[in-house]
Backbone bond lengths (Angstrom), bond angles and torsions (degrees), N, CA, C in turn:
res aa  C-N    CA-C-N  psi(-1)  N-CA   C-N-CA  omega(-1)  CA-C   N-CA-C  phi
1 X - - - 1.463 - - 1.528 110.07 -
2 X 1.313 117.26 137.55 1.452 122.14 178.78 1.528 109.74 -90.11
3 X 1.324 116.28 114.82 1.464 122.19 178.21 1.525 108.39 -101.73
4 X 1.304 116.91 124.82 1.454 121.35 179.34 1.528 111.63 -86.14
5 X 1.349 116.05 -39.76 1.466 119.24 -172.53 1.524 110.64 -146.38
6 X 1.336 115.34 139.67 1.463 122.92 175.43 1.518 108.68 -110.91
7 X 1.334 116.38 125.23 1.465 121.58 174.09 1.527 108.84 -90.15
8 X 1.315 116.16 129.72 1.463 122.47 -179.44 1.518 107.76 -110.25
9 X 1.338 116.82 109.87 1.465 122.25 -173.84 1.524 109.28 -94.26
10 X 1.334 116.95 120.08 1.466 121.76 -177.66 1.526 109.77 -119.99
11 X 1.347 118.43 103.54 1.465 119.97 170.97 1.524 108.61 -78.61
12 X 1.325 117.59 133.69 1.465 120.45 -175.19 1.523 110.65 -131.00
13 X 1.317 114.46 130.77 1.468 120.11 173.92 1.531 108.07 -142.53
14 X 1.323 115.75 113.57 1.468 123.11 179.58 1.534 111.61 53.45
15 X 1.333 115.00 52.51 1.465 121.36 177.97 1.530 110.61 -118.21
16 X 1.327 116.19 28.46 1.454 120.23 -175.59 1.514 114.58 -60.03
17 X 1.323 117.12 -31.97 1.465 120.70 -176.60 1.520 113.31 -79.40
18 X 1.328 117.68 -19.08 1.472 119.54 -172.67 1.523 114.39 -125.46
19 X 1.332 118.59 -10.71 1.464 118.33 -171.37 1.528 111.66 -64.13
20 X 1.323 117.81 -29.18 1.474 119.17 177.40 1.522 111.33 -65.48
21 X 1.332 116.65 -28.71 1.461 120.32 -179.14 1.529 110.99 -68.87
22 X 1.332 116.54 -45.13 1.465 118.84 179.45 1.528 110.19 -69.27
23 X 1.328 117.39 -34.57 1.464 119.82 177.29 1.527 110.91 -66.31
24 X 1.329 116.75 -36.57 1.470 119.71 175.81 1.524 110.87 -62.34
25 X 1.325 116.95 -40.32 1.459 120.28 179.29 1.526 111.18 -66.30
26 X 1.329 116.24 -41.79 1.467 119.94 177.74 1.526 110.30 -63.76
27 X 1.314 116.27 -42.41 1.469 121.12 179.53 1.523 111.23 -59.36
28 X 1.328 116.52 -36.94 1.462 120.87 -175.27 1.525 113.75 -76.95
29 X 1.317 117.40 -15.84 1.459 120.90 -176.39 1.526 110.64 -77.15
30 X 1.312 116.00 131.32 1.465 122.28 171.23 1.519 107.79 -103.39
31 X 1.314 117.39 117.44 1.459 121.49 -176.62 1.523 111.08 -81.14
32 X 1.316 115.68 149.65 1.461 121.31 179.87 1.528 110.58 -64.16
33 X 1.301 116.05 156.95 1.473 123.93 176.12 1.524 112.82 57.77
34 X 1.342 115.94 26.67 1.471 121.25 178.27 1.534 112.42 58.83
35 X 1.325 117.10 32.59 1.462 121.47 177.49 1.528 109.02 -68.61
36 X 1.312 116.58 133.12 1.460 122.30 179.01 1.536 110.54 -87.62
37 X 1.335 115.23 157.39 1.461 120.97 -176.96 1.526 111.70 -110.65
38 X 1.319 115.04 135.44 1.459 122.52 169.70 1.530 106.55 -118.94
39 X 1.328 116.55 118.01 1.471 120.89 -178.62 1.518 108.80 -100.97
40 X 1.329 115.70 122.07 1.464 121.40 -179.97 1.523 108.29 -117.35
41 X 1.326 116.76 114.01 1.464 121.97 -179.92 1.526 108.68 -106.80
42 X 1.338 115.98 128.80 1.467 120.78 177.60 1.523 107.75 -118.30
43 X 1.317 115.63 110.07 1.462 122.52 179.18 1.529 108.76 -85.46
44 X 1.332 115.79 113.54 1.465 120.88 -175.80 1.527 111.42 -88.02
45 X 1.341 115.37 59.75 1.470 123.31 177.18 1.526 111.34 56.70
46 X 1.324 116.12 54.07 1.461 120.89 178.02 1.525 110.61 -63.02
47 X 1.320 115.63 150.97 1.469 121.43 179.47 1.525 111.64 -104.44
48 X 1.326 116.99 1.17 1.463 120.32 177.41 1.530 109.27 -106.88
49 X 1.308 117.45 -151.48 1.466 121.74 -176.31 1.525 113.37 -94.39
50 X 1.330 117.23 25.24 1.464 120.56 -178.23 1.524 111.78 -56.44
51 X 1.323 117.34 -47.40 1.458 119.76 -177.61 1.522 111.96 -60.23
52 X 1.333 117.17 -46.60 1.458 119.62 -178.91 1.516 111.56 -65.48
53 X 1.332 116.08 -35.58 1.466 119.85 178.20 1.526 110.58 -63.57
54 X 1.330 116.68 -40.12 1.467 120.60 179.13 1.525 110.88 -68.41
55 X 1.324 116.77 -44.78 1.467 121.10 -179.82 1.525 110.39 -61.37
56 X 1.321 116.56 -42.84 1.475 120.17 178.24 1.521 110.99 -63.00
57 X 1.315 115.73 -39.88 1.464 119.56 -179.68 1.530 110.49 -66.01
58 X 1.322 116.58 -41.19 1.465 119.98 177.38 1.531 110.81 -59.50
59 X 1.323 116.98 -43.11 1.467 121.18 -179.24 1.525 111.19 -64.19
60 X 1.323 115.93 -40.01 1.464 120.19 -177.19 1.529 112.71 -78.69
61 X 1.340 116.17 -14.91 1.462 120.75 -177.83 1.529 109.54 -134.28
62 X 1.308 115.09 55.24 1.461 120.88 -172.86 1.527 112.88 -64.44
63 X 1.328 116.90 -19.80 1.466 120.35 -179.87 1.522 112.24 -77.38
64 X 1.347 117.61 -13.81 1.452 120.68 178.47 1.525 110.50 -81.32
65 X 1.311 115.49 146.65 1.462 121.20 178.94 1.531 108.54 -86.31
66 X 1.345 115.29 81.99 1.470 121.55 -179.20 1.521 108.90 -111.83
67 X 1.328 116.30 123.46 1.461 121.95 176.57 1.527 108.32 -113.14
68 X 1.313 116.21 126.48 1.462 121.92 -174.19 1.527 111.07 -113.06
69 X 1.335 115.43 130.90 1.457 122.09 176.88 1.525 108.18 -133.38
70 X 1.313 116.50 154.54 1.460 118.34 178.45 1.523 110.79 -142.51
71 X 1.319 115.07 150.09 1.461 122.56 173.35 1.525 108.56 -93.86
72 X 1.307 115.97 137.97 1.465 120.47 -179.86 1.523 111.73 -78.52
73 X 1.331 116.77 -19.07 1.468 122.04 173.09 1.521 107.32 -131.58
74 X 1.326 116.64 152.06 1.458 120.52 179.26 1.522 109.78 -71.66
75 X 1.325 116.58 123.08 1.457 121.65 -176.78 1.523 112.98 -114.91
76 X 1.323 118.14 -22.87 1.454 121.46 -178.73 1.513 112.07 116.35
77 X 1.348 114.80 162.43 1.458 120.71 -177.12 1.522 111.95 -60.25
78 X 1.333 116.44 -42.70 1.462 119.62 -179.41 1.517 111.53 -59.60
79 X 1.326 116.41 -42.69 1.462 120.35 179.45 1.520 111.35 -64.26
80 X 1.343 116.73 -38.73 1.462 120.19 177.03 1.525 110.47 -63.64
81 X 1.330 116.49 -38.29 1.466 119.96 177.62 1.522 110.81 -67.23
82 X 1.329 117.53 -38.26 1.464 119.86 177.14 1.526 110.35 -58.02
83 X 1.330 116.04 -44.99 1.463 120.51 179.24 1.521 110.83 -62.14
84 X 1.332 116.27 -46.65 1.458 120.22 -179.42 1.517 113.18 -63.10
85 X 1.324 116.37 -42.27 1.462 120.74 179.17 1.528 110.64 -62.40
86 X 1.321 115.96 -42.50 1.469 120.09 -179.23 1.527 111.87 -64.28
87 X 1.330 116.98 -30.51 1.471 120.94 -176.98 1.528 113.11 -88.79
88 X 1.328 117.81 -10.04 1.463 121.12 -174.63 1.529 111.71 -66.97
89 X 1.323 115.55 139.37 1.470 120.77 177.77 1.530 111.71 -121.90
90 X 1.328 117.48 1.80 1.456 120.47 178.42 1.518 111.80 -74.82
91 X 1.326 115.80 164.30 1.464 120.29 176.21 1.527 110.42 -66.85
92 X 1.328 115.17 -37.94 1.460 122.32 175.71 1.522 108.29 -129.26
93 X 1.318 116.09 160.72 1.455 120.54 175.82 1.519 109.86 -135.42
94 X 1.321 115.17 152.63 1.460 122.00 176.88 1.519 109.14 -132.45
95 X 1.311 115.98 147.84 1.458 121.67 179.61 1.522 108.93 -95.25
96 X 1.331 115.66 132.08 1.457 121.99 -179.36 1.519 109.62 -131.73
97 X 1.328 117.98 118.83 1.456 120.17 173.98 1.521 109.91 -66.52
98 X 1.335 115.76 153.17 1.462 120.37 -176.99 1.524 112.69 -78.78
99 X 1.321 117.64 -12.12 1.461 120.37 178.64 1.529 109.77 -84.68
100 X 1.309 117.57 -164.62 1.463 121.09 -174.46 1.517 112.14 -112.96
101 X 1.339 117.75 28.43 1.459 120.72 -177.59 1.528 112.56 -77.94
102 X 1.322 116.99 -25.76 1.464 121.52 -176.25 1.526 109.65 -121.18
103 X 1.324 115.98 147.62 1.454 122.64 -171.38 1.533 111.56 -103.57
104 X 1.345 117.81 111.46 1.468 120.33 179.68 1.524 114.15 -59.75
105 X 1.337 118.20 -18.63 1.462 119.83 176.93 1.522 111.82 -61.78
106 X 1.337 116.90 -14.60 1.456 120.98 -178.21 1.533 112.95 -95.18
107 X 1.335 117.78 4.98 1.468 119.73 174.18 1.521 110.95 -53.87
108 X 1.320 115.97 -41.61 1.467 119.42 -177.27 1.518 112.26 -64.07
109 X 1.329 117.12 -31.06 1.466 119.94 177.02 1.520 110.47 -64.05
110 X 1.334 116.58 -38.14 1.459 120.29 178.91 1.523 111.71 -76.01
111 X 1.324 116.58 -29.94 1.466 120.53 -178.39 1.526 113.01 -75.03
112 X 1.322 117.24 -28.64 1.467 120.17 -173.94 1.537 113.78 -55.95
113 X 1.349 120.21 -45.84 1.469 118.23 179.15 1.524 113.13 -63.49
114 X 1.334 116.95 -28.42 1.464 120.76 178.18 1.528 109.80 -76.15
115 X 1.327 116.29 -49.19 1.466 120.14 -179.18 1.527 111.39 -62.88
116 X 1.329 115.89 -27.50 1.456 119.67 177.46 1.513 113.62 -80.37
117 X 1.334 116.80 -3.63 1.455 121.03 177.19 1.517 114.60 84.13
118 X 1.350 117.01 17.55 1.456 120.12 -176.02 1.529 113.80 -100.36
119 X 1.317 117.75 -29.28 1.469 120.66 -167.05 1.524 112.58 -126.25
120 X 1.338 114.73 151.95 1.463 122.89 169.85 1.526 110.42 -105.98
121 X 1.331 115.77 -29.50 1.460 123.62 -178.41 1.520 107.75 -136.94
122 X 1.340 116.78 138.65 1.458 120.61 177.33 1.525 109.27 -133.25
123 X 1.331 116.06 127.94 1.461 122.59 175.34 1.528 108.61 -102.34
124 X 1.330 116.68 139.47 1.448 121.10 173.48 1.517 109.74 -95.64
125 X 1.325 116.95 118.98 1.469 120.92 -174.97 1.518 111.82 -97.78
126 X 1.338 115.10 130.16 1.466 121.08 175.09 1.522 111.78 -81.42
127 X 1.331 117.23 -5.68 1.466 121.08 -173.06 1.521 113.28 -113.55
128 X 1.319 116.79 16.03 1.458 119.58 175.93 1.527 109.20 -141.50
129 X 1.311 116.39 158.28 1.446 120.48 -179.49 1.517 112.71 89.46
130 X 1.318 116.36 179.96 1.464 122.47 -174.95 1.525 113.13 -111.50
131 X 1.318 117.71 12.39 1.450 120.87 -179.48 1.533 110.52 -72.61
132 X 1.344 118.35 158.31 1.464 120.29 -176.35 1.525 113.28 -67.57
133 X 1.324 115.47 142.67 1.461 122.29 177.85 1.521 108.65 -135.61
134 X 1.315 116.63 126.50 1.462 119.07 176.85 1.527 109.99 -69.13
135 X 1.328 116.86 137.04 1.457 121.85 177.82 1.518 108.37 -84.30
136 X 1.347 115.92 120.48 1.459 120.44 -177.84 1.523 110.94 -128.73
137 X 1.323 117.64 -114.17 1.455 122.16 -166.21 1.530 111.93 -98.19
138 X 1.332 115.72 125.46 1.458 121.30 179.43 1.522 111.08 -58.84
139 X 1.331 117.47 -48.78 1.461 120.06 -174.17 1.522 112.17 -71.05
140 X 1.326 117.74 -28.40 1.468 119.56 173.45 1.526 110.52 -64.17
141 X 1.341 115.36 -42.18 1.459 119.60 179.19 1.524 110.99 -63.33
142 X 1.335 116.38 -45.58 1.463 120.81 177.91 1.525 109.97 -60.82
143 X 1.343 116.38 -43.73 1.459 120.17 179.12 1.510 112.90 -61.31
144 X 1.347 116.58 -44.04 1.459 120.44 178.87 1.521 111.71 -62.14
145 X 1.324 115.64 -42.97 1.465 118.96 -179.39 1.526 111.09 -67.23
146 X 1.323 116.60 -38.19 1.469 120.13 -179.63 1.525 109.94 -67.55
147 X 1.331 117.35 -42.85 1.466 120.57 179.04 1.523 110.74 -63.42
148 X 1.330 116.57 -39.75 1.461 120.02 177.35 1.517 110.71 -63.92
149 X 1.326 116.75 -42.87 1.465 121.33 178.29 1.525 110.62 -60.58
150 X 1.330 116.93 -46.30 1.467 120.79 -179.98 1.522 110.52 -64.12
151 X 1.324 116.95 -41.32 1.463 120.66 178.44 1.523 110.68 -62.35
152 X 1.333 116.72 -42.43 1.470 120.80 -179.90 1.524 112.15 -63.12
153 X 1.324 116.70 -33.17 1.467 120.11 179.80 1.519 111.66 -57.66
154 X 1.337 116.40 -38.70 1.462 120.12 -175.42 1.529 113.25 -96.91
155 X 1.326 116.75 -24.03 1.471 119.55 178.96 1.527 111.85 -89.95
156 X 1.337 116.54 -16.20 1.465 123.42 -175.91 1.526 111.33 61.56
157 X 1.327 116.37 31.44 1.452 122.30 172.87 1.526 108.76 -100.85
158 X 1.321 116.43 169.16 1.461 119.59 174.52 1.521 110.58 -123.80
159 X 1.342 116.01 46.35 1.459 121.93 177.05 1.528 110.54 -63.91
160 X 1.325 115.57 154.12 1.462 119.81 172.27 1.522 112.07 -104.96
161 X 1.355 118.08 -12.23 1.465 120.65 -175.63 1.525 110.70 -152.26
162 X 1.324 115.59 78.55 1.464 120.66 179.69 1.530 111.83 -65.07
163 X 1.337 117.60 -31.94 1.466 122.31 -173.97 1.525 113.39 -83.99
164 X 1.310 118.44 2.54 1.454 120.41 -178.18 1.527 112.65 -58.83
165 X 1.324 116.02 146.49 1.464 120.01 173.52 1.523 110.70 -70.48
166 X 1.341 116.49 -43.96 1.456 120.00 -173.37 1.528 111.51 -73.01
167 X 1.327 114.04 101.96 1.452 122.54 174.76 1.521 107.08 -129.67
168 X 1.317 116.48 126.74 1.463 122.79 -179.11 1.519 108.43 -110.24
169 X 1.331 116.86 124.36 1.463 121.69 -175.90 1.521 111.46 -125.71
170 X 1.323 115.95 148.21 1.462 121.93 162.53 1.528 106.48 -62.28
171 X 1.322 117.20 121.99 1.472 120.66 -170.86 1.522 112.11 -61.60
172 X 1.313 118.51 -47.56 1.463 120.05 -178.76 1.528 110.94 -63.61
173 X 1.326 116.09 -34.46 1.462 120.04 178.88 1.514 111.09 -65.06
174 X 1.330 117.67 -51.17 1.463 119.91 -177.07 1.528 111.06 -69.17
175 X 1.328 117.33 -30.13 1.466 119.90 176.97 1.523 112.25 -69.98
176 X 1.332 116.86 -20.53 1.465 120.75 -179.55 1.531 112.55 -85.00
177 X 1.334 117.05 -8.34 1.463 121.42 -177.71 1.530 109.63 -97.97
178 X 1.306 116.85 130.12 1.460 121.11 178.53 1.524 109.27 -77.14
179 X 1.323 116.07 118.31 1.455 122.42 178.96 1.522 109.47 -115.91
180 X 1.314 116.90 133.72 1.466 120.52 -172.32 1.526 114.79 -121.67
181 X 1.333 117.91 -20.28 1.470 119.83 -174.45 1.528 110.76 -69.80
182 X 1.327 115.81 127.09 1.455 121.77 -173.47 1.532 113.57 -86.71
183 X 1.332 117.13 -24.00 1.460 118.52 -174.05 1.532 110.11 -118.94
184 X 1.329 117.84 -132.28 1.464 120.10 -175.34 1.527 112.92 -79.27
185 X 1.331 117.47 0.19 1.456 120.46 172.92 1.517 112.93 -71.03
186 X 1.339 116.19 -5.64 1.465 120.59 178.49 1.520 111.73 -55.73
187 X 1.330 117.35 -42.89 1.470 120.96 -173.06 1.528 112.39 -61.79
188 X 1.351 119.35 -54.56 1.472 118.04 178.74 1.521 113.22 -67.05
189 X 1.332 117.49 -33.61 1.467 119.02 179.85 1.520 110.84 -64.65
190 X 1.322 117.42 -50.62 1.462 119.30 -176.61 1.522 110.75 -65.74
191 X 1.334 117.38 -33.06 1.460 120.17 179.79 1.520 111.38 -67.48
192 X 1.331 116.25 -45.49 1.460 119.32 179.62 1.527 111.07 -64.27
193 X 1.328 116.83 -40.07 1.460 119.85 -175.71 1.529 111.78 -76.39
194 X 1.318 117.57 -36.14 1.460 118.79 179.45 1.527 110.29 -70.42
195 X 1.336 116.57 -29.83 1.469 120.38 -179.71 1.525 111.91 -67.69
196 X 1.332 117.17 -21.56 1.462 120.93 -177.89 1.525 112.83 -88.68
197 X 1.327 117.48 -3.99 1.464 120.13 178.62 1.526 108.69 -69.65
198 X 1.322 118.96 126.91 1.470 121.05 -178.07 1.525 112.10 -57.95
199 X 1.326 115.15 133.15 1.467 123.09 175.26 1.525 114.00 60.85
200 X 1.320 117.15 23.07 1.461 120.53 179.29 1.530 109.56 -66.30
201 X 1.328 115.79 140.36 1.460 121.69 178.79 1.529 108.48 -111.66
202 X 1.325 116.24 106.39 1.457 122.37 -176.31 1.531 109.08 -109.71
203 X 1.322 116.01 127.79 1.460 122.18 178.01 1.533 109.26 -118.23
204 X 1.317 114.77 165.49 1.454 121.63 178.59 1.527 108.39 -139.38
205 X 1.331 116.76 135.66 1.466 121.08 177.02 1.526 109.14 -129.02
206 X 1.313 117.10 150.09 1.450 121.58 178.49 1.520 111.73 -73.45
207 X 1.331 115.97 138.84 1.467 121.63 177.69 1.529 109.24 -131.84
208 X 1.315 116.39 166.38 1.459 121.62 174.42 1.527 109.57 -86.98
209 X 1.329 115.63 168.46 1.466 119.78 -178.36 1.522 109.43 -150.08
210 X 1.327 115.37 117.85 1.459 122.35 179.29 1.530 108.48 -109.72
211 X 1.332 115.65 70.61 1.456 121.80 -169.19 1.522 114.40 -64.10
212 X 1.328 114.26 152.85 1.461 121.35 176.69 1.522 110.30 -103.17
213 X 1.316 115.61 152.52 1.460 121.43 170.66 1.525 107.93 -91.08
214 X 1.330 116.27 173.47 1.464 119.24 175.81 1.525 110.63 -64.68
215 X 1.330 116.70 -31.75 1.465 120.49 175.88 1.525 110.82 -62.47
216 X 1.330 115.83 -35.22 1.467 120.56 179.36 1.522 112.70 -76.53
217 X 1.334 116.97 -14.21 1.457 119.74 178.75 1.510 115.59 119.36
218 X 1.338 117.94 10.05 1.465 120.30 178.09 1.524 109.60 -61.78
219 X 1.355 117.40 138.81 1.460 120.90 -170.98 1.524 114.32 -111.59
220 X 1.312 119.14 -22.00 1.460 120.72 -175.81 1.530 110.07 -73.46
221 X 1.341 116.84 141.37 1.458 121.87 -178.23 1.515 111.94 -136.86
222 X 1.335 115.87 -172.81 1.465 120.53 -174.61 1.523 111.76 -64.76
223 X 1.335 118.19 -30.69 1.462 120.21 178.69 1.530 110.91 -62.97
224 X 1.333 116.09 -34.11 1.462 119.83 178.20 1.525 111.01 -68.67
225 X 1.347 116.47 -31.67 1.460 120.03 175.20 1.515 111.91 -65.87
226 X 1.346 115.79 -40.52 1.462 120.16 177.42 1.526 110.16 -63.36
227 X 1.326 116.22 -41.99 1.464 120.09 178.50 1.522 111.03 -63.70
228 X 1.333 116.57 -36.79 1.459 120.01 178.85 1.519 111.03 -62.85
229 X 1.332 117.08 -41.42 1.465 120.96 177.04 1.526 109.88 -60.71
230 X 1.317 116.18 -45.29 1.469 120.93 178.45 1.532 110.77 -58.72
231 X 1.342 116.71 -42.51 1.461 120.74 -177.93 1.521 111.86 -68.73
232 X 1.340 116.70 -36.41 1.462 119.69 176.96 1.520 110.28 -61.51
233 X 1.320 116.06 -42.78 1.466 120.11 178.80 1.531 111.07 -69.28
234 X 1.332 116.03 -42.11 1.462 120.43 -176.61 1.518 112.21 -65.78
235 X 1.341 116.47 -49.05 1.471 119.93 -174.29 1.525 112.17 -94.75
236 X 1.334 116.66 -15.71 1.456 120.01 179.19 1.517 112.83 -97.38
237 X 1.324 116.80 -66.48 1.451 120.21 -177.71 1.525 111.67 -68.86
238 X 1.337 116.96 -45.82 1.460 120.39 -177.43 1.531 112.14 -86.84
239 X 1.348 114.90 -15.42 1.482 121.53 177.29 1.528 112.40 54.17
240 X 1.329 115.37 41.94 1.457 119.76 178.39 1.519 110.57 -76.00
241 X 1.313 116.77 149.43 1.457 122.27 -177.43 1.509 110.58 -89.93
C-alpha cells in the first residue's frame, strides 16, 4: 500500500521540560517510501510550561507540519487521543507519548507490514524482539501481561502487549470507531473494538522501551489498572459500544 502521510498523535500533559526532545527525535526520522509526517500535539490542560514550549518549538521549526490543539480542562490521555485522531489527515496514524519512553526511529518497523500490504493495524510490543528495554517494576510487568492475557481472552487475539503506546492505525478505520474512554482505558477499549472489525489484519512488531519511573514523571498508577480490567470486561465480555 502506498502511504502518502503519517499522522503522529502526541497527547501532552505537563511535559514542558522534555517535549522538545521527543519532537527533535521525530524531526530527525526519515520515513520509508518518502512518507511525509504530520505532527498533532494535544495539550490536555497542562499546568506547567508545556504550551509555551510547544509554541516556541513551532516558531523555531516553522517548516515542520505541526498542528497544536489544547483542552481548556483536563480530560485525560484518552480524551487527548480522541481529539488527535479526529484531527488527523494522514493515511495512517501512530500514537506517540510526549516523554522519552518510546523511540520514533522505530516508526519504520511498524510501517513495514502496512507498506508491504499485509497489515491494517500494527502494535509495537515491548515484550518481543531483541531491542533494548529498561528494567523497571516487576509488578507492572506482571500487570501488563495479565491485562494483555485478559484482553486476548475476549478479543481472540494473541497480542503480547495490549497496553503499548505504539499503535499504528489506518486513519479512516480508527476514525470510524466510536471511542469513549477518557483516560488510560483507551488501550483496552480500542483493542477490543478494533478486533471486532471484519477481516481486520493486525500485526505486532518488537520495539525498544526506555521506561520512566514515577520520579521521572510516570503518571499511570494502580487505579488505571483497575479501570483497564473494567474496560476489558465492558468492551470485551459485554461487547458494549
